[in-house]
Every structure is written in structure tokens, then in C-alpha cells.
C-alpha positions as CSV (number, residue, x, y, z in Angstrom):
1,M,-34.3,-7.8,-55.3
2,G,-32.0,-8.9,-58.2
3,D,-29.1,-11.3,-57.9
4,R,-27.4,-10.2,-61.2
5,Q,-23.7,-9.9,-59.6
6,V,-24.4,-13.5,-58.0
7,R,-25.2,-15.1,-61.2
8,A,-22.1,-13.6,-63.0
9,V,-20.2,-14.9,-60.5
10,R,-21.3,-18.5,-60.3
11,R,-21.2,-18.3,-64.2
12,L,-17.4,-17.0,-64.3
13,L,-16.4,-20.0,-61.6
14,T,-18.3,-22.6,-63.7
15,E,-16.7,-21.4,-66.9
16,S,-13.1,-20.9,-65.5
17,L,-12.7,-24.1,-63.4
18,D,-14.8,-26.8,-64.5
19,G,-13.9,-29.2,-67.4
20,E,-10.9,-30.4,-68.7
21,R,-9.1,-27.7,-70.3
22,R,-5.9,-29.5,-71.7
23,G,-2.7,-27.6,-70.0
24,R,-4.7,-25.7,-67.5
25,D,-3.3,-25.5,-64.0
26,P,-5.9,-25.7,-61.6
27,V,-4.2,-23.8,-58.8
28,A,-3.2,-21.0,-61.3
29,A,-6.7,-20.9,-62.7
30,A,-8.3,-20.5,-59.1
31,G,-5.6,-17.7,-58.3
32,A,-6.9,-15.8,-61.7
33,V,-10.4,-16.1,-60.6
34,V,-9.9,-15.1,-57.1
35,A,-7.8,-12.2,-58.3
36,R,-10.2,-10.7,-60.9
37,L,-13.1,-11.0,-58.3
38,G,-11.3,-9.7,-55.4
39,R,-11.0,-6.2,-57.0
40,P,-12.4,-3.8,-54.7
41,P,-15.0,-2.0,-56.9
42,E,-16.2,-5.5,-58.2
43,L,-16.3,-7.0,-54.7
44,L,-18.2,-4.3,-53.0
45,E,-21.1,-4.4,-55.5
46,L,-21.2,-8.2,-55.2
47,I,-21.2,-7.8,-51.5
48,T,-23.6,-4.8,-51.4
49,E,-26.1,-7.2,-53.5
50,L,-25.8,-10.0,-50.9
51,A,-26.0,-7.5,-48.2
52,D,-29.7,-6.4,-49.5
53,G,-30.8,-9.7,-49.4
54,S,-30.5,-11.3,-52.7
55,G,-29.6,-14.6,-53.4
56,D,-30.5,-17.0,-50.9
57,P,-29.6,-15.4,-47.4
58,E,-31.5,-18.6,-45.4
59,D,-29.1,-20.7,-46.9
60,S,-26.0,-18.9,-47.1
61,A,-26.1,-17.8,-43.6
62,R,-26.0,-21.6,-42.3
63,L,-22.4,-21.6,-43.3
64,P,-20.8,-18.2,-41.9
65,Y,-18.9,-18.4,-38.4
66,R,-16.1,-17.4,-36.6
67,H,-13.1,-19.5,-37.2
68,V,-10.5,-20.7,-34.7
69,L,-7.7,-19.5,-36.3
70,G,-9.3,-15.8,-35.9
71,F,-11.4,-14.4,-38.4
72,D,-15.1,-14.6,-39.9
73,K,-16.0,-16.5,-43.0
74,L,-18.9,-15.3,-44.7
75,L,-20.3,-17.2,-48.1
76,L,-20.8,-15.0,-50.9
77,A,-21.5,-17.4,-53.7
78,G,-21.2,-21.5,-54.6
79,V,-21.5,-23.9,-57.2
80,G,-22.9,-27.1,-55.4
81,S,-20.2,-28.5,-53.5
82,R,-17.2,-27.9,-55.8
83,H,-16.7,-24.2,-55.5
84,M,-16.9,-21.9,-52.7
85,L,-16.3,-17.9,-52.7
86,R,-16.1,-16.6,-49.3
87,V,-15.0,-13.1,-47.4
88,H,-12.6,-13.9,-44.5
89,L,-12.4,-10.9,-41.9
90,W,-9.5,-11.0,-40.1
91,H,-9.6,-9.0,-36.9
92,A,-6.2,-7.5,-35.7
93,G,-5.0,-9.0,-32.9
94,G,-7.9,-11.4,-32.7
95,G,-5.9,-14.8,-33.1
96,G,-8.5,-17.7,-32.2
97,T,-7.7,-20.8,-30.3
98,G,-6.1,-22.6,-33.5
99,A,-4.1,-19.5,-34.4
100,D,-0.8,-21.3,-34.3
101,D,-1.8,-24.4,-35.7
102,I,-0.6,-25.7,-39.1
103,H,-2.7,-27.2,-41.3
104,N,-3.8,-27.9,-45.0
105,H,-7.2,-28.2,-47.0
106,R,-9.4,-30.4,-48.6
107,S,-9.1,-28.9,-51.8
108,T,-7.3,-26.3,-54.0
109,L,-7.4,-22.8,-52.7
110,A,-7.0,-19.2,-53.5
111,S,-6.7,-16.2,-51.4
112,H,-6.6,-12.5,-52.5
113,I,-5.8,-9.8,-50.0
114,V,-8.4,-7.0,-50.6
115,R,-7.5,-4.9,-47.5
116,G,-5.0,-5.3,-44.9
117,R,-1.9,-8.0,-45.1
118,L,-1.4,-11.2,-44.0
119,G,1.9,-13.1,-43.1
120,M,2.3,-16.8,-43.8
121,E,4.5,-19.6,-43.4
122,L,4.6,-22.7,-45.5
123,Y,5.9,-26.1,-43.9
124,E,6.7,-29.6,-45.1
125,A,6.8,-32.6,-42.9
126,R,10.0,-34.7,-42.3
127,D,11.1,-38.3,-41.3
128,D,14.8,-37.4,-41.1
129,G,14.6,-35.8,-37.4
130,E,14.7,-32.5,-38.6
131,G,12.2,-29.7,-37.8
132,V,10.1,-28.9,-34.8
133,E,8.0,-31.5,-33.3
134,A,4.3,-31.2,-33.4
135,N,1.1,-33.7,-32.8
136,R,-1.0,-34.4,-35.8
137,Y,-4.4,-34.6,-36.0
138,E,-7.0,-35.7,-39.0
139,E,-9.9,-32.8,-38.9
140,S,-13.3,-33.7,-40.3
141,L,-16.9,-32.8,-39.6
142,A,-18.6,-34.4,-36.6
143,E,-21.7,-36.3,-37.5
144,G,-24.8,-34.6,-36.6
145,S,-23.5,-31.5,-36.4
146,A,-21.1,-28.6,-38.1
147,D,-18.6,-28.7,-35.3
148,W,-14.8,-29.7,-36.1
149,L,-13.8,-33.4,-35.1
150,L,-10.2,-33.8,-34.3
151,E,-9.0,-37.2,-34.1
152,P,-5.3,-38.0,-33.0
153,A,-2.8,-39.5,-35.7
154,G,0.4,-39.7,-34.1
155,R,3.7,-37.1,-33.9
156,A,5.4,-35.3,-36.8
157,R,8.3,-33.1,-37.4
158,L,7.9,-30.0,-39.8
159,R,10.4,-28.0,-41.1
160,L,9.3,-24.2,-42.0
161,T,10.1,-24.1,-45.7
162,H,8.9,-20.5,-46.7
163,T,7.7,-17.2,-45.2
164,G,5.4,-14.5,-47.1
165,H,3.9,-11.3,-46.2
166,Y,1.0,-10.4,-48.6
167,A,-0.3,-6.9,-48.9
168,A,-3.7,-5.7,-50.6
169,G,-3.5,-6.7,-54.4
170,S,-1.8,-9.8,-53.8
171,T,-3.0,-13.4,-54.7
172,Y,-1.7,-16.6,-53.6
173,A,-3.1,-20.3,-54.3
174,L,-2.1,-23.7,-53.0
175,P,-2.5,-27.3,-53.5
176,P,-4.6,-29.0,-50.9
177,H,-1.9,-30.8,-49.6
178,T,0.4,-27.6,-48.8
179,L,1.0,-27.2,-44.8
180,H,0.5,-23.4,-44.0
181,R,-0.1,-21.1,-41.2
182,A,-1.4,-17.7,-41.9
183,W,-2.3,-14.6,-39.7
184,C,-3.4,-10.9,-39.8
185,E,-0.4,-8.4,-39.7
186,T,-1.9,-5.1,-39.4
187,D,-3.8,-3.4,-36.6
188,E,-6.8,-2.8,-38.7
189,P,-8.9,-5.4,-40.1
190,T,-7.6,-7.4,-42.9
191,V,-10.1,-8.7,-45.8
192,T,-9.2,-11.4,-48.1
193,L,-11.5,-13.2,-50.9
194,F,-11.3,-16.8,-50.5
195,L,-12.0,-19.7,-52.9
196,E,-11.9,-23.4,-52.2
197,T,-12.5,-25.4,-55.6
198,G,-12.7,-28.7,-56.9
199,G,-15.0,-32.0,-57.1
200,G,-12.3,-34.5,-55.6
201,R,-12.1,-33.2,-52.2
202,R,-10.2,-35.3,-49.2
203,R,-12.2,-36.6,-46.6
204,H,-10.3,-34.7,-43.8
205,T,-7.5,-32.0,-43.5
206,D,-4.2,-32.4,-41.4
207,V,-3.7,-30.2,-38.3
208,F,-0.5,-30.0,-36.5
209,T,-0.2,-28.3,-33.1
210,T,2.4,-28.0,-30.6
211,P,3.0,-30.9,-28.0
212,G,0.2,-31.1,-25.3
213,P,-3.6,-31.6,-24.7
214,H,-5.7,-30.6,-27.6
215,A,-9.8,-30.5,-27.6
216,G,-10.9,-33.4,-29.5
217,A,-13.7,-31.0,-31.1
218,V,-14.4,-27.6,-31.5
219,A,-17.8,-25.8,-31.8
220,K,-18.4,-23.6,-34.8
221,Q,-20.0,-20.1,-33.7
222,P,-22.6,-19.7,-36.7
223,L,-24.6,-16.5,-37.5
224,D,-28.2,-16.1,-38.0
225,V,-29.6,-14.5,-41.0
226,P,-29.8,-11.0,-39.5
227,G,-26.2,-11.7,-38.2
228,Y,-24.8,-12.6,-41.4
229,L,-26.6,-9.9,-43.3
230,A,-25.4,-7.1,-40.5
231,A,-21.9,-8.9,-41.2
232,L,-22.5,-7.9,-45.2
233,N,-23.2,-4.4,-44.4
234,G,-20.3,-3.8,-42.1
235,L,-17.9,-5.5,-44.8
236,A,-19.5,-3.1,-47.3
237,E,-18.9,0.0,-45.3
238,L,-15.2,-1.2,-44.6
239,L,-14.6,-1.5,-48.4
240,K,-15.7,1.8,-49.2
241,D,-12.9,2.8,-47.7
242,T,-10.4,0.6,-49.4
């Protein structure tokens, strides 16, 4: 079994995103890479290669899981802890327990919509009394497990600053501190190619929820190797119709 596509993707991530290139915008660079890799023919070739067992499926299967925001995360390729390229499969009407949560990320992110459509809202924290009230949590990984740990961090007020709608072929990229919320807008599954990139990752993310009780820890629902390969095969079939 070959891994030509996996090696090519890792090489592109390293060459495009590593190093200190003068004048390079890391957010724009991440968006350009994920748009290039997210073209359906190229992405289908990569996923087909992985579904055949190329690369390291035992290692890759440790990370995919159903996210609380309502999508499946499938790892495609990574370069250490600096770059993680994944597919997100959003299920129509399948919003998870955290579907309404507003959050940011530990590092720069970029997402290319391969199939379907996403909606997204951007928010800013306010200290002047404007906006809606929310509970703030610091989210990190629990020691000794892969579960999410949520530590209460007080109250906040958030103001909506932008609402966007992203159809297939669209790309967006955000700095790590950007507060946002995303959801699937179609009756069919939406597929996005998602990249997290950057060496200096934050230790936690910020999650904002509506006032009220919130679980202190949320368990991940991981896949085993057969489940991971089956998910990739299903995704490949889905992309053949794109």
C-alpha cells in the first residue's frame, strides 16, 4: 500500500506553513493551503488512499471522534503537533450538545467547504454592558484521558459582529482568539476540510454558553481502526457525487 498522497500533503503543509517568511500572513497562508487541498478530485484521491489502509491507520484512528458541535472529525494527515488536517462531516439536523456554544481555538484555523453549506457567526467580548450574557469556561483536555474538561471562568457579554454563509468552494480562515459558532445549513451532509496550524498553541480554548448548568467534563466518542476506515470509505462514496 502506498502513501504518496499522504507524503505530498505533509510536504505541502511543511513548505507552505513552516518557517519565517517575511511578510507572510499565517492566516491567509492556512486558507490558501486548505483551499488547494480541498478541491474534490485531490481530496478524494487522498481519502481513497487512506481508506485503503495507507499511512498509519492505527495512530490516526486514535483521534477521530464525534464532536459535541455535531460533526465527525476524521484525521487525514498531521505534521507533529504543528499542523493537523482533518475532514469534518456535518450531519444534517445532527447538532450536538454544544451546538449553540460560542468558542475560539488554540491555534490558527482554516476551513474549506467541499460539499454542502455552513453558517457561521462571529462574536466579540464586551465590557460595556452591551450584548448577550453568557457563562465563560476554559476548555482543556483532562489529564489521563482525551475528554474535554470545562473550568468555570465567570460571566461575559458577547456581541454578534458578523453572520456568514459558506457554500461549497468557499474558504474561511480565523486567528486563534476569534469567537465564533458554526452549523450545517443543508438537509444533506456537509463536508469541510479543516486545518489547525501553528507551533505556539494556547493551553486552553474559551467556550461561552447560555447561563445555566453545564457539564464539567464531556467524554469524546472515539472510533476504532475498522470504524475509522469505514468512515473514510463512506466519505469517499459521498465525495464521488460532489
